[in-house]
C-alpha positions as CSV (number, residue, x, y, z in Angstrom):
1,M,-0.4,32.6,16.4
2,S,-2.6,32.3,13.4
3,V,-1.4,30.0,10.6
4,D,-2.0,30.9,7.0
5,R,-2.1,27.5,5.2
6,S,-2.2,29.2,1.8
7,S,1.4,30.5,2.4
8,M,2.7,27.1,3.7
9,S,3.9,25.0,0.8
10,R,3.9,21.2,0.8
11,R,7.7,21.2,0.5
12,R,8.0,23.4,3.6
13,F,5.6,21.2,5.5
14,L,7.8,18.2,4.8
15,R,11.0,20.0,5.9
16,L,9.3,21.0,9.2
17,G,7.3,17.9,9.8
18,G,10.2,15.9,11.3
19,A,10.2,18.1,14.3
20,A,6.7,17.0,15.2
21,T,6.9,13.4,14.0
22,V,10.3,12.2,15.0
23,A,8.8,9.5,17.2
24,A,7.6,7.7,14.1
25,G,11.0,7.6,12.5
26,G,10.5,10.8,10.5
27,A,7.4,9.5,8.7
28,A,4.3,11.6,8.7
29,W,2.3,9.5,11.1
30,L,-1.0,11.1,11.9
31,G,-3.2,10.5,14.8
32,L,-7.0,10.4,14.2
33,S,-7.5,13.1,16.8
34,G,-7.5,16.8,16.3
35,E,-6.7,17.8,19.8
36,D,-3.8,20.1,20.6
37,P,-0.7,18.7,22.3
38,P,-0.3,19.5,26.0
39,G,1.2,22.9,26.5
40,A,0.6,24.1,23.0
41,P,-1.3,27.3,22.2
42,P,-4.5,26.8,20.3
43,T,-4.2,27.1,16.6
44,T,-6.7,28.8,14.3
45,A,-6.2,26.3,11.5
46,G,-9.5,24.5,11.3
47,P,-10.2,21.2,9.4
48,A,-9.7,21.5,5.7
49,T,-12.3,20.4,3.2
50,T,-11.5,17.9,0.5
51,G,-12.1,20.7,-2.0
52,E,-9.0,22.5,-0.9
53,G,-5.6,22.2,-2.6
54,S,-4.5,22.2,-6.2
55,A,-6.9,21.1,-8.9
56,A,-4.7,18.1,-9.7
57,V,-5.2,16.7,-6.2
58,R,-8.8,17.4,-5.3
59,A,-11.0,14.6,-4.3
60,A,-11.0,12.0,-7.0
61,G,-14.0,12.4,-9.3
62,A,-16.0,9.9,-11.2
63,G,-13.4,9.8,-14.0
64,E,-10.3,9.3,-11.7
65,L,-9.3,5.9,-10.6
66,I,-7.8,5.0,-7.2
67,L,-5.0,2.5,-6.8
68,V,-4.7,0.2,-3.8
69,T,-1.5,-1.8,-3.7
70,I,-1.3,-4.8,-1.5
71,Q,2.2,-6.0,-0.5
72,L,2.3,-9.8,-0.1
73,E,5.2,-10.0,2.2
74,G,7.6,-12.9,2.1
75,G,7.6,-14.0,-1.5
76,L,4.4,-15.7,-2.9
77,D,4.7,-19.2,-4.4
78,F,2.8,-18.6,-7.7
79,L,2.9,-22.3,-8.7
80,D,0.6,-23.4,-5.8
81,T,-1.5,-20.2,-6.1
82,V,-2.4,-20.1,-9.8
83,V,-2.3,-23.9,-10.3
84,P,-1.8,-25.5,-13.7
85,R,-3.8,-28.4,-12.5
86,E,-3.8,-30.5,-15.7
87,S,0.0,-30.2,-16.2
88,A,1.9,-33.4,-15.7
89,R,5.0,-31.4,-15.1
90,Y,3.3,-29.5,-12.3
91,R,2.3,-32.8,-10.7
92,D,5.9,-34.0,-10.9
93,L,7.3,-30.8,-9.3
94,R,4.7,-30.5,-6.6
95,R,3.7,-34.1,-6.0
96,E,4.1,-33.7,-2.2
97,S,2.9,-30.1,-1.9
98,G,-0.5,-31.1,-0.5
99,V,-2.7,-28.8,-2.5
100,E,-6.2,-30.2,-2.0
101,E,-8.5,-30.5,-5.1
102,S,-11.4,-29.2,-3.1
103,A,-9.6,-25.9,-2.5
104,L,-9.0,-25.3,-6.3
105,H,-11.4,-23.0,-8.2
106,A,-11.1,-23.5,-12.0
107,I,-10.9,-20.3,-14.0
108,D,-10.2,-21.8,-17.5
109,A,-9.1,-25.1,-19.0
110,D,-5.5,-24.7,-17.7
111,F,-5.5,-22.9,-14.4
112,S,-7.2,-22.9,-11.0
113,L,-7.0,-20.4,-8.2
114,H,-6.0,-21.9,-4.8
115,A,-8.3,-21.0,-1.9
116,M,-9.5,-17.8,-3.6
117,P,-13.2,-18.2,-4.6
118,H,-13.9,-14.5,-4.8
119,L,-11.0,-13.9,-7.2
120,A,-12.3,-16.8,-9.3
121,D,-15.7,-15.1,-9.4
122,R,-13.9,-11.8,-10.4
123,W,-12.2,-13.7,-13.2
124,A,-15.5,-15.0,-14.5
125,A,-16.8,-11.4,-14.5
126,G,-13.7,-10.2,-16.5
127,E,-12.5,-8.2,-13.5
128,L,-9.3,-10.0,-12.7
129,A,-5.9,-9.8,-14.5
130,I,-3.3,-12.4,-13.7
131,V,0.2,-11.2,-14.6
132,H,2.6,-14.0,-15.1
133,G,6.4,-14.3,-14.7
134,V,7.0,-10.9,-13.1
135,G,10.6,-10.2,-11.9
136,W,13.9,-9.0,-13.2
137,A,17.3,-10.4,-14.1
138,D,19.9,-10.7,-11.4
139,S,17.5,-10.7,-8.4
140,T,19.5,-11.4,-5.3
141,L,16.6,-13.3,-3.7
142,S,17.1,-11.3,-0.5
143,H,13.9,-10.2,1.2
144,F,15.3,-6.8,2.1
145,E,17.1,-6.1,-1.2
146,D,14.3,-7.3,-3.5
147,T,11.6,-5.5,-1.5
148,D,13.7,-2.4,-1.8
149,V,13.9,-2.8,-5.6
150,W,10.1,-3.2,-5.9
151,E,9.4,-0.2,-3.6
152,H,11.8,2.1,-5.5
153,G,10.8,0.8,-8.9
154,T,14.4,0.5,-10.0
155,V,17.4,-1.9,-9.6
156,D,19.6,1.2,-8.8
157,P,20.7,0.7,-5.1
158,A,21.2,4.5,-4.8
159,A,17.6,5.3,-5.5
160,T,15.9,7.4,-2.8
161,T,12.4,7.8,-4.2
162,G,9.7,5.3,-4.9
163,W,7.7,4.6,-8.1
164,L,4.4,5.7,-6.5
165,G,6.0,8.8,-5.0
166,R,7.3,9.9,-8.4
167,S,3.8,9.2,-9.9
168,L,2.0,11.2,-7.2
169,A,4.6,14.0,-7.3
170,H,3.9,14.2,-11.1
171,L,0.2,14.6,-10.3
172,G,0.4,17.1,-7.5
173,G,3.9,18.5,-7.4
174,S,5.9,19.3,-4.2
175,D,3.0,21.5,-3.1
176,G,0.4,18.8,-3.6
177,D,-2.1,17.7,-1.0
178,P,-0.4,15.5,1.6
179,L,-3.3,13.0,1.4
180,L,-2.7,12.3,-2.3
181,G,-0.9,9.1,-1.1
182,V,-1.6,7.1,2.1
183,S,0.3,4.2,3.6
184,L,-1.4,2.0,6.2
185,G,1.1,1.3,9.0
186,R,4.6,2.4,8.2
187,L,5.4,4.8,5.4
188,S,6.1,2.7,2.4
189,P,9.3,3.7,0.6
190,S,7.3,3.2,-2.6
191,M,5.5,6.5,-1.8
192,R,8.6,8.7,-1.2
193,G,8.8,11.2,-4.0
194,P,11.2,14.0,-5.0
195,E,10.6,16.7,-2.3
196,W,7.3,15.0,-1.5
197,S,6.1,12.1,0.6
198,A,2.8,10.5,1.4
199,V,1.1,10.2,4.8
200,A,1.3,7.1,7.0
201,I,-1.7,6.3,9.2
202,P,-1.6,3.8,12.0
203,E,-4.2,1.1,11.8
204,E,-5.0,1.5,15.5
205,G,-4.3,4.1,18.1
206,A,-3.6,7.8,17.5
207,M,-0.5,10.0,17.4
208,P,0.2,12.8,17.9
209,W,-1.2,14.0,20.4
210,T,-3.2,11.4,22.1
211,A,-2.8,10.3,25.7
212,E,-1.0,7.2,24.4
213,F,1.6,9.4,22.6
214,V,2.0,11.7,25.6
215,E,2.6,8.8,27.9
216,E,5.2,7.1,25.7
217,H,7.1,10.2,24.6
218,P,7.0,12.8,27.4
219,E,10.4,14.2,26.4
220,L,9.0,15.1,22.9
221,V,5.9,16.7,24.4
222,R,8.1,18.8,26.8
223,G,10.3,19.8,24.0
224,Y,7.3,20.9,21.9
225,A,5.9,22.8,24.9
226,D,9.3,24.6,25.4
227,L,9.3,25.7,21.8
228,T,5.8,27.1,21.9
229,S,5.9,28.7,25.3
230,G,8.0,31.2,27.2
231,S,11.0,28.8,27.2
232,S,11.6,29.8,23.6
233,A,12.0,33.4,22.5
234,A,8.7,34.9,21.5
235,G,8.4,35.0,17.7
236,S,11.6,32.9,17.2
237,S,11.7,31.4,13.8
238,L,12.0,27.8,15.1
239,A,9.0,28.2,17.4
240,D,7.0,29.6,14.6
241,Q,8.0,26.8,12.3
242,V,7.1,24.2,14.8
243,R,3.7,25.8,15.4
244,A,3.0,26.0,11.7
245,S,4.1,22.5,11.1
246,Q,2.0,21.0,13.9
247,A,-1.0,23.0,12.7
248,L,-0.7,21.3,9.4
249,V,-0.3,17.9,10.9
250,Q,-3.4,18.4,13.0
251,D,-5.2,19.8,9.9
252,V,-4.5,16.6,7.9
253,A,-5.3,14.4,11.0
254,G,-8.7,16.2,11.3
255,R,-9.5,15.5,7.7
256,V,-8.6,11.8,8.1
257,E,-10.7,11.6,11.3
258,G,-13.7,13.2,9.5
259,A,-13.4,10.6,6.7
260,A,-12.7,7.5,8.8
261,G,-14.8,8.2,11.9
262,S,-13.5,8.1,15.4
263,M,-10.5,5.7,15.6
264,A,-8.9,7.3,18.6
265,P,-9.3,5.8,22.1
266,G,-12.7,6.7,23.4
267,A,-16.3,5.7,23.7
268,D,-16.7,4.9,20.0
269,R,-13.5,3.0,19.5
270,E,-14.9,-0.4,20.5
271,D,-17.7,-0.1,17.9
272,D,-15.3,1.0,15.2
273,L,-12.9,-1.9,15.8
274,E,-15.8,-4.4,16.0
275,E,-16.9,-3.2,12.5
276,L,-13.4,-3.7,11.1
277,D,-13.2,-7.1,12.8
278,E,-16.1,-8.2,10.5
279,Y,-13.4,-8.4,7.8
280,G,-11.9,-11.4,9.6
281,E,-9.2,-12.2,12.1
282,G,-6.2,-11.0,10.0
283,G,-4.7,-7.6,9.9
284,L,-5.2,-7.2,6.1
285,G,-9.0,-7.0,6.6
286,R,-8.8,-4.2,9.1
287,R,-6.4,-2.3,7.0
288,L,-8.7,-2.6,3.9
289,G,-11.7,-1.7,6.1
290,L,-10.0,1.6,7.0
291,V,-9.1,2.2,3.4
292,A,-12.8,1.7,2.4
293,R,-13.8,4.3,5.1
294,L,-11.3,6.8,3.8
295,I,-12.4,6.4,0.2
296,R,-16.1,6.7,1.1
297,G,-15.2,9.7,3.2
298,G,-14.1,11.6,0.1
299,L,-10.4,12.1,0.7
300,P,-8.4,13.1,-2.4
301,T,-6.2,10.0,-2.1
302,R,-5.2,8.4,-5.4
303,A,-3.0,5.7,-4.1
304,F,-3.0,3.6,-1.0
305,H,-0.3,1.1,0.2
306,V,-1.5,-1.8,2.3
307,P,0.8,-4.5,3.7
308,H,-0.3,-8.1,4.0
309,G,2.0,-9.4,6.6
310,G,0.8,-13.0,6.3
311,D,4.4,-14.2,5.8
312,F,4.3,-15.9,2.4
313,D,7.9,-17.0,3.1
314,T,6.8,-20.6,3.2
315,H,10.1,-22.6,3.6
316,A,8.1,-24.9,5.9
317,R,4.4,-25.8,6.5
318,Q,3.5,-24.4,3.1
319,A,0.6,-26.9,2.7
320,Q,-1.0,-25.4,5.9
321,L,0.0,-21.8,5.7
322,L,-0.4,-20.9,2.0
323,P,-4.1,-21.6,1.7
324,M,-4.7,-19.8,5.0
325,H,-3.0,-16.6,3.8
326,L,-4.5,-16.8,0.3
327,G,-8.0,-17.2,1.9
328,E,-7.4,-14.1,4.1
329,L,-6.4,-12.1,1.0
330,D,-9.4,-13.3,-0.9
331,S,-12.0,-12.7,1.8
332,A,-10.5,-9.3,2.7
333,I,-10.8,-8.2,-1.0
334,R,-14.3,-9.5,-1.2
335,R,-15.5,-7.5,1.8
336,F,-13.5,-4.4,0.8
337,Q,-15.1,-4.3,-2.6
338,S,-18.5,-4.7,-1.0
339,D,-17.9,-1.9,1.4
340,L,-16.8,0.5,-1.3
341,G,-20.4,0.9,-2.4
342,E,-20.7,3.4,-5.2
343,H,-16.9,3.9,-5.3
344,R,-16.2,0.3,-6.3
345,D,-15.9,1.1,-10.0
346,R,-13.2,3.6,-9.3
347,V,-10.9,1.3,-7.3
348,V,-8.1,-0.9,-8.8
349,I,-6.4,-3.4,-6.4
350,A,-2.9,-4.6,-7.4
351,T,-0.6,-7.0,-5.6
352,W,3.1,-7.2,-5.5
353,T,5.5,-9.5,-3.7
354,E,9.3,-9.3,-3.6
355,F,9.9,-12.6,-5.5
356,G,8.4,-16.0,-6.2
357,R,9.5,-19.4,-5.0
358,R,11.6,-22.2,-6.6
359,P,10.1,-24.8,-8.8
360,D,11.0,-27.8,-6.7
361,W,9.5,-28.9,-3.3
362,N,12.0,-28.9,-0.4
363,G,10.0,-31.5,1.6
364,D,7.8,-29.1,3.6
365,G,7.7,-25.9,1.5
366,T,9.6,-23.9,-1.1
367,E,12.8,-21.7,-1.2
368,H,13.3,-18.2,-2.6
369,G,12.7,-18.0,-6.3
370,T,12.6,-15.6,-9.2
371,A,9.5,-15.0,-11.2
372,G,6.2,-14.2,-9.5
373,T,2.6,-13.8,-10.4
374,Q,0.6,-10.6,-9.5
375,F,-3.1,-9.9,-9.4
376,V,-5.0,-6.8,-10.5
377,V,-8.6,-6.6,-9.5
378,G,-11.5,-4.2,-10.3
379,P,-14.3,-3.4,-12.6
380,T,-12.1,-1.3,-14.9
381,V,-9.4,-4.0,-15.2
382,Q,-8.6,-5.7,-18.5
383,G,-9.3,-9.2,-17.3
384,G,-7.4,-12.3,-18.4
385,H,-3.9,-13.6,-18.5
386,H,-1.1,-11.0,-19.0
387,G,2.4,-11.8,-19.9
388,E,3.7,-15.3,-20.7
389,P,3.3,-18.1,-18.1
390,V,6.7,-19.3,-17.1
391,S,8.0,-22.6,-18.5
392,L,7.9,-25.5,-16.0
393,R,10.7,-27.3,-18.0
394,R,13.2,-24.5,-18.9
395,F,15.0,-23.0,-15.9
396,D,17.9,-20.5,-15.5
397,R,21.5,-21.5,-14.5
398,D,20.4,-21.6,-10.8
399,D,17.5,-23.9,-11.6
400,N,15.0,-21.1,-11.0
401,F,12.1,-20.0,-13.2
402,V,12.9,-17.7,-16.1
403,V,11.4,-14.3,-15.8
404,T,9.0,-13.5,-18.6
405,A,7.8,-10.0,-17.6
406,D,9.8,-7.1,-16.3
407,F,8.4,-5.8,-13.0
408,R,8.9,-2.2,-14.1
409,D,6.5,-2.8,-17.1
410,Y,4.0,-4.1,-14.6
411,L,4.4,-1.0,-12.4
412,A,4.3,1.3,-15.5
413,G,1.0,-0.3,-16.5
414,L,-0.4,0.7,-13.1
415,S,1.0,4.2,-13.2
416,E,-0.3,4.9,-16.7
417,G,-3.5,2.9,-16.6
418,V,-4.7,3.8,-13.1
419,L,-3.1,7.1,-12.1
420,G,-2.7,8.5,-15.7
421,V,1.0,9.3,-15.1
422,P,3.4,8.6,-18.1
423,A,5.6,5.6,-17.5
424,D,8.8,7.8,-18.0
425,A,7.7,10.0,-15.1
426,A,7.5,7.0,-12.7
427,L,9.9,4.4,-13.9
428,E,13.5,4.3,-15.2
429,G,14.4,3.7,-18.8
430,R,12.1,3.0,-21.8
431,R,9.2,0.9,-20.5
432,R,6.5,-1.0,-22.2
433,P,3.5,-0.5,-19.9
434,M,1.2,-3.5,-19.6
435,G,-2.4,-2.9,-20.6
436,L,-3.9,-3.7,-17.3
437,V,-6.9,-1.2,-17.3
438,A,-9.6,-1.4,-20.0
């Protein structure tokens, strides 16, 4: 059966995609292999070029910025990250936190960055924005609930779409290119839009339809074969829909493979992983290495979501763990920016973390807190301090830091400044977008 991609809308693709991707929990996981699944008839849908799709979602040109969000999972302690080293009050609060002077990189008369020499260099170059006191009133300080708030860009627990998804849907509409937004690993809820959702790409391996997928999910392969063979009535609507849906999944996977190189199991896989290992031992480096490949490969992607599972939830051993995780973040960003080559000027990197940590030291670490500090990095960034640094003497009724910047204004600044999407299309209520991009 021939598939006419021009007649298959993005909305219809999402309705059908679950039949082919149910093993990934309904997310559009794409293998980096273009082969047909066992038992499936060959399709005539060849690899698409980056020039296909609506004008709004063609490959980003010289004037279009690309946003790479890095999720610092666990809740980053900003006070031992952007360190007010000359503050007597800081020394009182963190007398036992074990931050070594040799690991501090001064950026101005008041603050030093802990274990992040590259970001200190970016500060000196005017390419780092430090956003202070980010959060919202009535945070529950639950990892799950506060991560959910950040991803959806709203405190409304009934929200079903994410702030990035709404931004990207505004750019491309429900029929937009599926590669307009890409998550590394699981599909981030931040990228779920109204009748639109981004693509999720595994960091390693390939599915569907690699040998690994076939071995792990034989019942799905058999079911697909039944629908596309004589077991299903010829020309039945369900079989036709599955064929069309899978053709588009393979089409997108082929485009990713063309941009990223061979990442599927095979002769070239060892060399590919060795190249990504040059980013360092942590998973963040590999993820950013793949993102660099995809950007250099000319995909139309305007927003990437990359998790940093370094576990910043430092209730214990913070003195040992925090500089290690910050160093991994710093070195991965350094290598990533280097690998971007001529695309470096178009990429804005922005962090987010579900909450900060408490002011006081618990003896070996810090507990869940309120306000956090975020970083925005890139040549187009309006470098410097943004927002008001939190007070180290005035706390809320729970003895936590007082939030000085609404997280939705931070996200609105990214939506407007990087993606060019009005704040009211991405975030709830009347927002005051931060001026994060020059």
